[in-house]
Steps between C-alpha positions, in 0.01 A plus 500: 500500500364731229773720349409842369693718260564871543212743473376618162326835458213594273505875430183649350577829322279786393565853379495692827337810643576830666555459871223756569230671295684834512671705225842445659463121520351484150789708367756265654324197357464652151865606501612142551237350269541742212879499521513133405610474134274192467200724565602802294730438208565866412879578509589558862630865477188611314260309724662617827451856382130437425451300818656758735369814332149394406383161634615498862408861580144457367380139486530410873269785600248390241487128586558505876128568556420191294724291724331656803161393357600134485708489820334267754227433244399178329214416268151439627576651839794270580729649759862523377795595711713761325587451135269245328778349294703430813198377691399249234859386438545434870176299506625299203820423693309400811257274320767335282714434810197341668444270203864395484501424873175306489697173516692455824878458497461130574320458168738700286742217452873489445653786307218748560637804681306788643328718239474864595267746321551876499476792258701784354424800282680612186485861617464625855534247776573234586750467218606166352863541605422574864242219507750242370771625732263468797389151396858385458566611856212281608640189326338508155726374225263489199259760366212484254385845390144514368424836333124545533482611138327226300608652168874562454620849414848646515342792689386278787649149524808611307573754773491219756752297296724809506484507880583129520797559268624781727475275806696227317771742382553632854511154664815310577293188581232532231159409635283237331225713343242415239238733355162405354493664159121511452185299561238642266435161347467313828159321507443591867556869428251499215251305709534736796429800271203320342368406843512862617295604200251214540447584869450866408240402240321268741466788746435791262408355162718534190551838336475555124880507472792357693806730477839351586725800573875441525770743611647655189859539382644711214422345163865535404592246771316226319686579178825452691396151607294539820246211496255676735239581233490139380473375861208737566317394182555136588365555852187675376428232241538224758274669754234565235520137391463380862190716531358394157481863396458578131744757362247780479435475878851588615790731427863546604632851576799666664508759776738724697687657210761763590658769285441587134628183328256252351415216733331168441147539369206508518506730803270415789368852562425572133333162448267553797407848377426363153289222645298742708443723197401206279216385726666217694329531838700262723856380532695272734874575530773267611876571520680165442854647524454607861540232768398748774282803499691828503483860378456396136196281574337665803526855374576499126266216404236496778460880519650692205394262224160448652448875458624478137234241422212654694569852376499370144152350540560159661280393792658208687874468558640228729863432581579134582778501767847360444567145617653635822468236773239277332539134586541393137766769456704371795456144368637623167804655665555180694481293183763722330729480803467118515588473133814712548636341818362143507801357683436723801123490522292259710270298280 
């Protein structure tokens, strides 16, 4: 008789989203997100004053329409149910679960327990703590948390480690939890990004420039030891090498800055405006830090920054979608999972 061990859970994690594209839901989401000291490192009393007097009364009304624009919308006419980041994360869960269940139980062999796949969000729901509690009630005894942030930053993956630490501190019987720190160097990740660009070029032709736009963080964070900038540069260099692109054909930039402090540069919006003014007529844009399309890609990159480039004199601007539910992306996630929990995975 084949013996199986207790169930192990794979938890994919992303940032999160407002529950609805309304000012009230956006306000609730921003309150949780921007109250995390990993995200904003201003002294708490000062920041809470700014947050409650200036940010929360004004920003939700301004960005709720942007959320409404992307709600139920995908790229190239794809129908999306609700929030795109939730939709694509759920698809990633479903497809990864299918791949892990491709071999029947009779083939798994001794020592291979059931592997469950689900997801949680750093902010909003479902939370990591409630997800783990639910899975424990269903018999899971081990947990591998995969933050869907290829490049580590204290502002993203670091916040997930904080949540794991809180779960451990509050537990009498501490759960067996491991967290994947980063995967920006993983060959399958680089290849999936390169494949997405190649396929875009095969369909549309290559633009004069390939812009790799990453989410920004305050420049001061890197001086304090955050490796994010180095991880982003390493990613861009590897993708360019995989595509055989000479240095003058590509650039790395940073988007989504917030507040008055200096953030990582060069800035995406300013670079695109400069390119348009300088006579560059076409650009392809990819966002390697995003594992799923969301507000920052579908609205900020695909709409706002397109306008920056076109208004400055550019002619062709094409956004290459995030890896989302691409087959090679799911295969990459599976490879990472298998490397982390080899004793529990069917061969």
